[in-house]
C-alpha positions as CSV (number, residue, x, y, z in Angstrom):
1,X,38.9,44.8,77.7
2,X,38.6,43.6,81.3
3,X,38.6,47.1,82.5
4,X,35.7,48.1,80.1
5,X,33.6,45.1,81.2
6,X,34.3,45.8,84.8
7,X,33.3,49.5,84.6
8,X,30.1,48.8,82.5
9,X,29.1,46.0,84.9
10,X,29.4,48.0,88.1
11,X,28.0,51.2,86.7
12,X,24.9,49.2,85.6
13,X,24.8,47.5,89.1
14,X,24.9,50.8,90.9
15,X,22.1,52.3,88.8
16,X,18.9,53.6,90.3
17,X,16.8,50.4,89.3
18,X,19.3,48.2,91.1
19,X,19.8,50.4,94.1
20,X,16.2,50.2,95.1
21,X,16.9,46.7,96.3
22,X,20.3,47.3,97.8
23,X,20.4,49.2,101.1
24,X,24.2,49.1,101.4
25,X,25.1,51.7,98.8
26,X,22.2,54.1,98.9
27,X,24.1,56.5,101.2
28,X,25.5,59.3,99.0
29,X,28.8,59.4,100.7
30,X,29.3,55.7,99.9
31,X,28.3,56.3,96.3
32,X,30.8,59.1,96.0
33,X,33.6,57.0,97.4
34,X,32.7,54.2,95.1
35,X,32.8,56.5,92.1
36,X,36.1,58.1,93.3
37,X,37.7,54.6,93.3
38,X,36.2,54.0,89.8
39,X,37.7,57.3,88.7
40,X,41.2,56.3,90.0
41,X,41.1,53.0,88.2
42,X,39.9,54.6,85.1
43,X,42.6,57.3,85.2
44,X,45.3,54.6,85.8
45,X,43.9,52.6,82.9
46,X,44.0,55.7,80.5
47,X,47.5,56.5,81.7
48,X,48.7,53.0,80.9
49,X,47.0,52.7,77.5
50,X,46.4,56.1,76.1
51,X,49.8,57.1,74.9
52,X,50.9,53.8,73.2
53,X,48.3,51.0,73.3
54,X,45.1,52.6,72.1
55,X,46.6,54.5,69.1
56,X,48.4,51.2,68.0
57,X,45.2,49.4,68.6
58,X,43.2,51.7,66.4
59,X,45.9,51.8,63.7
60,X,46.1,48.0,63.7
61,X,42.4,47.8,63.1
62,X,42.1,50.5,60.5
63,X,45.2,49.5,58.6
64,X,44.6,45.7,58.8
65,X,41.0,46.0,57.8
66,X,41.6,48.3,54.9
67,X,44.6,46.3,53.7
68,X,42.6,43.0,53.8
69,X,39.6,44.7,51.9
70,X,42.0,46.2,49.3
71,X,43.6,42.8,48.6
72,X,40.2,41.2,48.5
73,X,38.9,43.6,45.8
74,X,42.0,44.2,43.8
75,X,44.0,41.0,43.8
76,X,41.4,38.4,43.2
77,X,43.0,37.1,40.0
78,X,46.6,37.6,40.9
79,X,46.9,35.4,44.1
80,X,46.2,31.6,44.3
81,X,42.9,30.7,45.9
82,X,44.2,29.4,49.2
83,X,46.1,32.6,50.0
84,X,43.3,34.8,48.5
85,X,40.8,33.3,51.0
86,X,42.9,34.6,53.9
87,X,42.0,38.1,53.1
88,X,38.2,37.9,53.1
89,X,38.4,35.9,56.3
90,X,40.7,38.6,57.8
91,X,38.3,41.4,56.8
92,X,35.3,39.6,58.3
93,X,37.3,38.9,61.4
94,X,38.2,42.5,61.8
95,X,34.6,43.5,61.4
96,X,33.4,41.0,64.0
97,X,36.0,41.9,66.6
98,X,35.8,45.7,66.1
99,X,32.1,46.0,66.9
100,X,32.0,44.6,70.5
101,X,35.3,46.1,71.5
102,X,34.6,49.7,70.6
103,X,30.9,49.5,71.5
104,X,31.7,48.3,75.1
105,X,34.4,51.0,75.4
106,X,31.9,53.6,74.4
107,X,29.2,52.4,76.9
108,X,31.4,53.4,79.8
109,X,30.5,57.1,79.4
110,X,26.8,56.5,79.0
111,X,26.5,54.1,81.8
112,X,28.3,56.4,84.2
113,X,26.0,59.3,83.1
114,X,23.0,57.1,83.8
115,X,24.3,56.3,87.2
116,X,24.8,60.0,88.0
117,X,21.2,60.7,87.0
118,X,19.9,57.8,89.2
119,X,22.1,58.9,92.1
120,X,20.9,62.5,91.8
121,X,17.3,61.3,91.7
122,X,17.7,59.3,94.8
123,X,19.6,61.7,97.1
124,X,18.6,64.8,98.8
125,X,19.1,68.4,97.4
126,X,22.3,68.7,99.4
127,X,24.0,65.9,97.7
128,X,22.8,66.8,94.1
129,X,25.6,69.4,93.8
130,X,28.2,66.9,94.6
131,X,26.8,64.5,91.9
132,X,26.4,67.3,89.4
133,X,30.0,68.3,89.8
134,X,31.3,64.8,88.9
135,X,32.4,64.0,85.4
136,X,31.5,60.8,83.7
137,X,34.0,58.0,83.3
138,X,35.4,57.9,79.7
139,X,38.2,56.2,77.8
140,X,40.5,58.5,75.9
141,X,43.0,58.0,73.1
142,X,45.7,60.6,73.8
143,X,44.4,63.6,75.7
144,X,41.6,64.7,73.4
145,X,39.7,61.9,71.6
146,X,37.1,60.1,73.7
147,X,35.9,56.7,72.7
148,X,32.1,56.8,72.4
149,X,29.4,54.4,71.2
150,X,29.7,55.5,67.7
151,X,33.5,55.0,67.5
152,X,32.9,51.7,65.8
153,X,31.1,53.5,62.9
154,X,34.0,56.0,62.7
155,X,36.4,53.2,62.3
156,X,34.4,51.4,59.7
157,X,33.9,54.7,57.8
158,X,37.7,55.4,57.9
159,X,38.4,51.8,56.8
160,X,36.0,52.2,53.8
161,X,37.5,55.6,53.0
162,X,41.0,54.3,52.9
163,X,40.1,51.3,50.9
164,X,38.3,53.3,48.3
165,X,41.1,55.8,48.1
166,X,43.7,53.0,47.6
167,X,41.6,51.5,44.9
168,X,41.2,54.8,43.0
169,X,44.9,55.5,43.3
170,X,45.9,52.0,42.1
């Protein structure tokens, strides 16, 4: 999470509105160097987390959330009250934790796109090709799936789908 907050903060900081007041980073070559270092950090983060941590993270949220919902709905008469209350609390906790985590991860792509647009707007025509050739920062799971702003909704829909299927089967 530190990486996502770091990227979002600095991409917003180097946006067009903030660059009007900062004369240090207006030069296009400095902006390209800053973005190149961001890209290296992002690629290192993806390399460390993409193969193992992020899939486990998503599976943990999807499985844990759907299991707690299933037990909350199905086993309300079969478990004593103190143990039963654990599952609605877990379900609520998963919902509260999932939202900010996946939303901030998805904002990296949109913030870097906004920074590109502001940098293109501020530079001369010779530098616009260099900025157009850049690809926005993004967090991936594996080599294909990119975490975006709506990933939280995808996780919630898959949780509800798994819970409903488990209730129908049982």
